[in-house]
Each structure stands twice: as C-alpha cells, then as structure tokens.
C-alpha positions as CSV (number, residue, x, y, z in Angstrom):
1,N,43.7,-24.7,-41.5
2,E,47.0,-26.7,-41.2
3,R,47.9,-25.6,-37.8
4,G,44.6,-26.1,-36.1
5,G,43.8,-22.6,-35.5
6,F,40.3,-20.9,-36.1
7,A,39.0,-17.2,-36.8
8,V,36.1,-15.4,-35.2
9,V,34.5,-12.8,-37.3
10,P,32.8,-10.0,-35.1
11,N,29.6,-8.0,-36.3
12,L,30.5,-5.3,-38.9
13,T,29.2,-1.7,-38.7
14,Q,28.0,0.0,-41.7
15,P,30.8,2.1,-43.5
16,T,30.6,5.9,-44.1
17,L,28.9,6.3,-47.5
18,T,29.2,10.0,-47.9
19,Y,32.3,12.5,-47.4
20,P,32.5,16.2,-47.1
21,S,35.3,16.2,-49.9
22,I,37.4,13.6,-52.0
23,T,40.5,14.6,-50.0
24,H,38.5,13.8,-46.9
25,A,37.6,10.4,-48.1
26,F,41.3,9.6,-48.9
27,K,42.3,10.8,-45.6
28,E,39.9,8.3,-44.0
29,L,41.5,5.8,-46.3
30,L,45.1,6.5,-45.0
31,N,43.8,6.2,-41.3
32,H,42.1,3.0,-42.0
33,E,45.4,1.8,-43.8
34,I,47.4,2.8,-40.6
35,M,44.9,1.0,-38.3
36,V,45.4,-2.1,-40.5
37,S,49.3,-1.8,-40.0
38,E,48.9,-1.3,-36.4
39,S,46.9,-4.5,-36.2
40,I,49.2,-6.6,-38.1
41,N,52.3,-5.2,-36.2
42,N,50.3,-6.5,-32.9
43,L,50.0,-9.9,-34.6
44,V,53.8,-9.8,-35.3
45,D,54.3,-8.8,-31.8
46,I,52.4,-11.8,-30.5
47,A,53.9,-14.2,-32.8
48,L,57.3,-13.4,-31.6
49,Q,56.3,-13.4,-27.9
50,E,54.9,-16.9,-28.5
51,K,58.0,-17.8,-30.4
52,D,55.7,-18.8,-33.4
53,F,58.2,-18.2,-36.0
54,A,56.2,-19.6,-38.8
55,T,53.5,-17.1,-38.2
56,H,56.0,-14.4,-38.0
57,N,57.3,-15.4,-41.4
58,F,53.9,-15.5,-42.8
59,L,53.2,-12.1,-41.6
60,Q,56.3,-10.4,-43.0
61,W,54.4,-10.1,-46.5
62,Y,51.6,-8.2,-44.9
63,V,54.0,-5.9,-43.1
64,A,55.7,-5.0,-46.4
65,E,52.3,-4.6,-48.1
66,Q,51.2,-2.2,-45.5
67,I,54.0,-0.1,-46.1
68,E,53.3,0.1,-49.7
69,E,49.5,1.0,-49.1
70,E,50.3,3.8,-46.7
71,A,52.7,5.2,-49.2
72,L,50.2,5.0,-51.7
73,A,47.5,6.7,-49.8
74,R,49.8,9.5,-48.7
75,T,50.9,10.1,-52.4
76,L,47.2,10.2,-53.4
77,I,46.6,12.7,-50.7
78,D,49.6,14.9,-51.5
79,K,48.3,15.3,-55.1
80,L,44.7,16.0,-54.0
81,E,45.9,18.7,-51.9
82,L,48.0,20.3,-54.7
83,I,44.8,20.0,-56.9
84,G,42.4,21.8,-54.4
85,D,39.0,22.6,-55.7
86,E,40.5,22.7,-59.4
87,K,37.9,20.8,-61.4
88,S,40.3,20.1,-64.2
89,G,42.9,18.9,-61.8
90,L,40.1,16.3,-60.4
91,Y,39.8,15.1,-63.9
92,L,43.3,14.5,-64.4
93,F,43.6,13.1,-61.0
94,D,40.7,10.7,-62.0
95,K,42.6,9.6,-64.9
96,D,45.7,9.4,-63.3
97,I,44.4,7.0,-60.5
98,L,43.4,4.5,-63.1
99,S,47.1,3.7,-63.6
100,V,46.9,2.2,-59.8
101,T,46.5,-1.5,-61.0
102,V,47.1,-4.8,-59.7
103,V,49.6,-7.1,-61.7
104,G,50.3,-10.7,-60.1
105,G,49.5,-9.7,-56.7
106,Q,51.7,-6.7,-56.5
107,D,50.6,-3.1,-56.8
108,E,52.0,-0.7,-59.5
109,Q,52.1,2.7,-58.1
110,M,51.8,6.1,-59.7
C-alpha cells in the first residue's frame, strides 16, 4: 500500500448455517455488526493514540457506515418481532427487504 503497511489474515471458522428462526438469524447479524463497530472503534482509538490522522480520517467513513448498518439490523429485527409467526407477514417482510439496495456505494434503507 501507499504507506508501507501490510495485513495478516487469520484462519476463518465455518459460519453458522442454520438458525432456530429468522429473527434469531437477524439478531446474530446485529451482534456481528456490533462486533465490527467495536473493531473499527478500536482502530480509531489506535490511530488517535499513534497520532495517525490520515488513518483516523480514512476510518470515519467506516464509523458512519456501521451506524447505518446497526440501525438497519435493529429495524429489521423490530419488524420481525412485530410479525411473529405470521406466515403472511413473513411474505411481506420478504418483499419489503428487497427494497434494501445499494446505490452508488450508499445503502437505501426501508
């Protein structure tokens, strides 16, 4: 890269493939987004401690993006909890989630 850094990619574990419910799957999604936010915040903290203002500036986009991702996950969970076990509601949820699209690198949310 331009600043002489490098990345080390650790071994990856197999993700969960089945969930007890769709709501549980989306709660796992939220937990993952929270973990990603914490990791980014740790990087921001390190950048500030090191007085690496270029990296701090670079990370601000990711901070803002994670706020949006967590909000979207919470919105989807709220909708699923309202639906409950209602099959027709899940059908509408499925149609509704198609409205979440990526346009020009920015999320359009429900």
